[in-house]
Structure formats: C-alpha cells, structure tokens
MARFI-463414 format. One line per 4 residues: number of its first residue (from 1); their letters; for each residue x, z, y of C-alpha. Coordinates in steps of 0.2 Angstrom, whole numbers. Each point is the difference from the previous one (the first is absolute). Last residue first. Example, Ala and Ser with C-alpha at 12.3 -4.5 7.8 and 13.67 -1.06 7.14 Angstrom:
2
2) SA) 68/36/-5; -6/3/-17 .
END
This chain:
434
434) PSSP) 130/-41/-97; -18/7/-2; -11/0/15; -2/17/10 .
430) TQTS) -18/6/-1; -7/-1/18; -8/16/7; 13/7/11 .
426) SRHT) 7/-16/6; -17/-7/4; -4/16/11; 17/-1/9 .
422) ANWA) -3/-19/4; -18/3/6; 5/15/11; 14/-10/8 .
418) DPHF) -11/-15/3; -14/12/7; 12/8/12; 2/18/-2 .
414) RISR) 19/1/-4; 2/-14/14; -7/13/12; -16/-5/9 .
410) KAQE) -9/14/-8; 11/12/10; -9/-7/16; -16/9/-7 .
406) LVIA) 10/16/-3; 6/0/18; -17/-4/7; -8/15/-10 .
402) AARA) 14/11/6; -3/-4/18; -18/5/-1; 4/16/-9 .
398) SPSA) 14/4/13; -12/-3/14; -13/12/-7; -17/-8/-2 .
394) VGFE) -16/-1/11; 2/17/8; 8/-7/16; -4/-18/3 .
390) MVQD) 12/-2/15; -15/-6/12; -12/13/-7; 12/15/2 .
386) LRAL) 6/-7/16; -17/0/9; 2/18/4; 14/-4/12 .
382) AKLQ) -12/-10/11; -12/15/2; 15/12/3; 7/-12/14 .
378) RSRA) -17/-2/9; -3/19/0; 17/3/7; -2/-13/14 .
374) PTDG) -18/7/3; 8/17/3; 0/17/-8; 17/4/5 .
370) VIAL) 17/-5/-8; -4/-19/1; 1/-4/19; 14/13/2 .
366) LAEA) 11/-10/-12; -3/-16/10; 4/8/17; 16/9/-7 .
362) LREP) 6/-17/-7; -3/-8/17; 10/13/9; 14/1/-12 .
358) SAQR) 3/-18/1; -4/-11/-16; -6/-15/10; 18/-5/4 .
354) QLLE) 3/-3/-19; -17/2/-10; -15/10/3; -12/-3/-14 .
350) PMVE) -17/9/0; -7/4/-17; -15/-11/-4; 7/-16/7 .
346) EGLV) -10/-12/-11; 1/-9/-17; -3/15/-11; 15/-3/-11 .
342) LNAL) 11/-5/15; -5/15/10; 3/12/-14; 17/-8/-3 .
338) GVYP) 5/3/18; 10/-14/8; -14/-11/7; -3/-18/4 .
334) VTVL) 11/-7/-14; 12/-15/3; 17/8/1; 14/-13/2 .
330) ARGI) 3/-4/18; -7/16/7; 10/10/-12; 17/-9/4 .
326) IEDV) -3/4/18; -5/18/-4; 15/2/-11; 12/-6/14 .
322) ISMK) -9/12/12; 3/15/-12; -16/7/-8; -14/12/5 .
318) YAIV) -15/5/-10; -16/10/3; -16/3/-10; -13/12/7 .
314) TPVQ) -10/9/-15; -17/7/-5; 3/9/-16; -11/-7/-14 .
310) ALAL) 12/4/-14; -1/-18/-5; 4/-4/18; 15/12/1 .
306) ELTV) 7/-7/-16; -2/-18/7; 9/6/16; 14/7/-11 .
302) TGSK) 4/-17/-7; 7/-5/16; -2/1/19; 6/15/8 .
298) ALAA) -13/14/1; -10/11/12; -13/9/-10; -17/8/2 .
294) RAQR) -10/16/-6; 12/4/-15; -6/11/-14; 1/-12/-14 .
290) FAAW) 15/-8/6; 9/17/2; -3/3/-18; 6/-17/-5 .
286) KQAQ) 16/3/9; 3/18/-7; -3/-7/-18; 13/-14/4 .
282) EVIV) 13/13/5; 9/-4/17; -8/10/13; 4/3/19 .
278) RAPV) -11/12/9; 0/-4/19; -1/13/13; -7/-7/17 .
274) PWSA) 12/-3/15; 12/-9/-12; 17/7/-1; 0/4/-18 .
270) TERS) -6/-18/-4; 18/-6/2; 7/12/-12; -13/-1/-13 .
266) IREF) 0/-19/0; 19/0/-2; 0/13/-14; -15/-8/-10 .
262) LHPV) 7/-18/2; 8/-1/-18; -15/9/-7; -14/-12/6 .
258) TPVV) -12/4/14; -17/7/3; -2/7/18; -14/12/3 .
254) VEVR) -6/5/17; -13/13/2; -9/-1/17; -2/13/15 .
250) GLRA) -4/-7/17; -9/-17/-1; 5/-8/16; 18/6/1 .
246) TVLK) 1/-1/-19; -3/-19/1; 13/-3/13; 13/10/-9 .
242) MASA) -5/-10/-16; 3/-16/8; 17/5/6; 5/6/-18 .
238) FTAL) -7/-17/-7; 11/-10/12; 15/11/-5; -3/-3/-18 .
234) MRNI) -3/-18/0; 15/-11/2; 14/11/-7; -12/7/-14 .
230) EGTR) -4/-18/-5; 19/-4/-1; 3/15/-11; -14/-5/-12 .
226) SGPL) -15/10/-6; -12/-3/15; -6/8/16; -15/9/-9 .
222) VLIV) -8/13/11; -16/8/-7; -12/10/11; -9/15/-7 .
218) PPAS) -13/5/13; 0/19/6; -14/1/-3; -12/-5/-13 .
214) ERRA) -7/-16/-7; 15/-5/-11; 0/18/-6; -18/-2/-6 .
210) QEEP) 5/-16/-9; 13/11/-9; -13/13/-5; -11/-14/-7 .
206) APRL) 14/-9/-10; 9/-13/10; 4/-18/-6; 18/-5/-4 .
202) TAIA) 3/8/-17; -17/-6/-6; 5/-17/6; 16/-1/-9 .
198) ESLP) -4/-14/-13; -6/-11/15; 18/2/7; 6/-11/-14 .
194) HGVY) -8/-15/9; -12/-11/-10; 2/-14/-13; -3/-15/12 .
190) TCPP) 4/-15/-10; 12/-14/5; 3/-17/-8; 16/-7/7 .
186) GGFR) 2/-5/19; -7/-15/9; -1/8/17; -19/2/0 .
182) KHAE) -1/5/-18; 13/13/3; -9/7/15; -16/0/-9 .
178) PEFP) 8/11/-14; 8/12/14; -16/5/9; -4/14/-12 .
174) LLAL) 17/9/1; 10/6/-15; 2/-17/-7; 5/-5/-18 .
170) VHDI) 8/-17/1; 0/-12/-15; 11/-13/-8; 15/2/12 .
166) YASM) 15/-12/-1; -5/-17/9; -16/7/8; 11/12/10 .
162) AAAR) 6/-14/11; -18/-3/5; -2/19/5; 17/1/9 .
158) GPRW) -6/-13/13; -11/14/8; 16/6/8; -8/15/9 .
154) AWVT) -16/10/-1; -11/-8/-14; 16/-3/-10; 2/19/-1 .
150) PSVY) 8/-1/-17; -13/4/-14; 1/16/-10; 2/-2/-19 .
146) DVIP) 7/-18/-3; -3/-6/-18; 11/-12/-9; -3/-9/-16 .
142) IDPA) 15/-4/-11; 0/-18/-5; 11/-6/15; 15/9/-8 .
138) LARV) 16/-4/11; -8/-7/16; -15/12/-1; 12/14/-3 .
134) RGAV) 10/-5/15; -15/0/11; -7/16/-6; 17/9/3 .
130) RHTF) 0/-7/18; -18/6/2; 5/18/-6; 14/3/12 .
126) DPSD) -6/-6/17; -18/2/-6; 2/19/-2; -18/1/-7 .
122) IIVL) -2/2/-19; 6/-15/-12; -10/-1/-16; 8/-11/-14 .
118) VDPR) -11/-4/-14; 2/-3/-19; 18/6/1; 14/-12/-5 .
114) AAVV) 13/15/1; 15/-12/3; -10/-9/14; -5/16/8 .
110) AAAT) 18/8/-1; 7/-16/8; -12/1/14; 5/19/2 .
106) QRIR) 19/-4/0; -2/-14/12; -10/10/13; 12/15/-3 .
102) RFLT) 15/-10/4; -9/-7/16; -4/18/5; 18/6/-3 .
98) PLRA) 8/-14/9; -13/2/15; 3/18/3; 14/-1/13 .
94) PIAA) -9/-14/9; -17/10/0; 6/17/7; -1/-5/19 .
90) FGNV) -18/-6/-3; -6/18/-4; 0/11/-16; 1/-12/-15 .
86) ALEE) -6/7/-17; 3/-10/-15; 12/11/-8; -13/14/1 .
82) IPFL) -9/-8/-15; 13/6/-12; 4/-14/-12; -8/-8/-15 .
78) SVLG) -13/14/1; -6/8/-16; -19/0/1; -10/13/-9 .
74) CEAM) -14/5/11; 11/14/8; 13/-14/3; -13/-9/10 .
70) GAGG) -3/14/12; 19/4/1; 5/-18/6; -2/-17/-6 .
66) IGEF) 9/-15/-8; -5/-9/-16; -6/2/-17; -17/6/-7 .
62) TVAT) -7/0/-18; -18/-1/-4; -10/3/-16; -16/-10/-3 .
58) PAAA) -17/-2/8; 7/4/18; -11/10/11; 7/18/0 .
54) QIAA) 18/-6/-1; -3/-12/14; -8/13/11; 15/12/-3 .
50) MLSA) 12/-14/4; -9/-5/16; 0/18/7; 19/1/-3 .
46) GLRD) 2/-17/8; -9/5/16; 10/15/2; 16/-9/-3 .
42) GSEE) -5/-13/13; -2/13/13; 18/7/-5; 9/-17/1 .
38) GAAL) 4/-16/-9; -12/-1/-14; 3/-12/-15; -11/1/-15 .
34) FIKL) 2/-8/-17; -14/0/-12; 1/-1/-19; -15/0/-11 .
30) PRED) 5/8/-16; 7/-9/-15; -11/-6/-14; 0/-18/3 .
26) AVMR) -11/-14/7; -13/11/8; -18/-4/4; -9/9/14 .
22) SPRT) -18/4/-5; 6/17/-7; -6/3/-17; -16/9/-5 .
18) DPTD) -8/-15/-8; -13/7/-12; 2/-5/-18; -16/-8/-8 .
14) SSMP) 4/-18/5; 17/1/-8; 14/-4/12; 11/-15/2 .
10) ATEG) 16/1/10; -2/-3/19; 2/-15/10; 6/-2/18 .
6) GDSG) -11/-5/16; 2/17/9; -17/6/-5; 4/-3/-18 .
2) SM) -7/-15/-10; -5/3/-18 .
END
C-alpha cells in the first residue's frame, strides 16, 4: 500500500491493526539530525527544538552538531565550544576571521561526513548560512532548515532570494516573515511562533502584582541596553530623562535590569541619579520587575517585545553614530524599529530615535503613559492584540518547528522511495544460486 510520503510499505494481513509510524524508514538506524547554533540565544532555541523532536519523532533520534549548555543537557556533544564563535565589536572581527572561517569549514565537513537526514541551522546567519552554503555545494541531497529568519524584511532583502539556493525551509519567529520571504523570492517559510510565547505565564502579573502596578510609587523600568556601546550612548540620556520625570511625579521606584558584565558599571553610574535605582541581573528578578512595572523606557531590541508581552506600556529610544545612521537610512526599509510595532503594523510604543531621543522628549512620552491617560489606555488596548496576532496558545513554537524538521527529514536519500524500494527488495529477495 502507498504511504503518506509516496513510498511503499511491506504487506500486512488485513486483520492486523497498523500501529506503525506513517513515515517509512529504509534501515534500522536512528533518525540523525545535525544542528548548528552560533550563540547563546540559538542554543536555547536548539535545546527546546531537540526536546520537541524527541517527543514527536516516530523512531529513535540522534543529534550531532554545535551548541551550548542547553543543547548539551539534551544530549548534544558539541563539535567545538560555541564561545569560539563570539565576536565582541567590529574591531575584533579581523583577528577572529581565521578561526571563524576554519570553524565554518570544519562544521560543513562534519555535516557532510555525518550524512544526517536533515541539517538545522539556528540563527547566527554570518556563521550558519556559510555552513549551509558549503553543505549544499558538497552534499545537495541533505535537506536544510533555517530556524530564525534573517531580517530580510528590514535590510538587504536580496538575501531572501539568495537563500533559496541552499535553504529548503525557514522557520519564522515573527508572523509577517513568511509574506516577506514570498515577496522577496525567498525559500518556503512557515511561522512557528516566538519562543517568548512559552514564557507568557512568567511575564504576566498575578493579581497581587497587578495591584502593585496600579499603586504608588510607580515602578518604572529603565533598560539602556546590554552592550557597552549602547550604555555609552543611552545611559546618560536616560538618567536625564528620569530626573525630569521624578521632578514631575515625585517619588518613583526605578529598576534597571542589566547583564552581569555591566552590573558594576551600571551600579556605579546610577548611584548618582537623583532617584535611587535598583540594579538587577538575575532573570527571575527581571521577570518579577516586569510583572510589577507601571511603564518602561527602553532601548530598541528584543526587550521591547518582552515588555509588550508583559503588557508594560513602553517608550522606545535608540541612538547610533552618524555613520551608522547614514548607512541605516540607505539600507533599512521598515517603518518601525520596535518588534511589537512591526508585528502590530502601527506605532503602538512611541519611538524616539537619534536627535528625537532627547531627555525632554523621552520624559514627556514616559509621563504620558505612567498616569491613567488616553495614551496609556490606547497602548494597553493595542498590546492586548498580540496574543491573537502571534497565535499564542495554538501550539508551542518548538512543537511546530519539530514537525517541519521531521517532515523535511523525509526528503533524505535514506527515506526516498527509490532507496526504500531498493532496501526492501534486497531484504526480501532470495539470493540466486551461483
């Protein structure tokens, strides 16, 4: 009888229930999946994906590839430490290039040698896409899935069409990305959901935390960024803005979430602020502060989507060098920088960029959303739409991603109908006499 993937199965008696997986296998070895992640965020995605694949696969699965601590906990033995791929700042790039190119060649060679049923590259396009391109040239029969779309919708849209030569399917984190790939001639692309959707319960306040949001003094989050350059550009401006805010509101509770390597600097510089600021680094502390916050002043980045999902009204700010601004104006094609604004298709969170990001204008925008104002109500009403737009509760992103990865594995030469037929014939034929 015909299988759902077009192959053939061995005959069965009519009175025996068919309880086997619908996917046909051409030999007894486990399904082999090679994953390549290039940084910590990709490692977290990879770990969740591995767990979802193991839960959904109709047969045993083995993993090979590159990952960090999270993927190691799921059984991956990394080809080399993921930290070797980290590059801190443009100035460090030239010295790191020989190592990066060597690791790209090494990874591609390992994929080809392993002959996995599917290769999954995870984010870090400067590394993973070069690996994918080499693998496609050396072993074009290996299906390749890209987990996390490059920002072709924001700049360099030509990358989408170029990806079609070496990527078979893109797993998108944002709902507008499949349409962007279709518009720009990219590979097939499916929205699987953002991993933050799996943390909604952590982001949303319990009743007592909601009560704290509504009480005085208001908790205001200040998030100037997680890189040294961002702190250099944003922290002093945010400090001046908060001075103006406290002059108008009086007592406020300021919380500054940061990362461990910036803790000492942020603590030292916020110590001179006119209002005491509590600097935190632990993830649990950060989420607790999000659940209690009345409003936030944040540098553009993923954190603005976290704030949106936590339903914290936010003002977005960003500053860059003049050179970067000129380049950005020439290359960037999106109308907004905030992810929530992009997903919702409107400027829900006010965006004050470059010279607009003055202390006076930031303070004015922040004051407009701290009180019980029409501006605050409009933002909260718009943010409430995110659950539907991003399809929260439909299925976990990891489960959706795993289903597509397993589907792509069927395209492996081992599962090709011809390979199955040949293996089936060789296992059932009686050898002829010499």
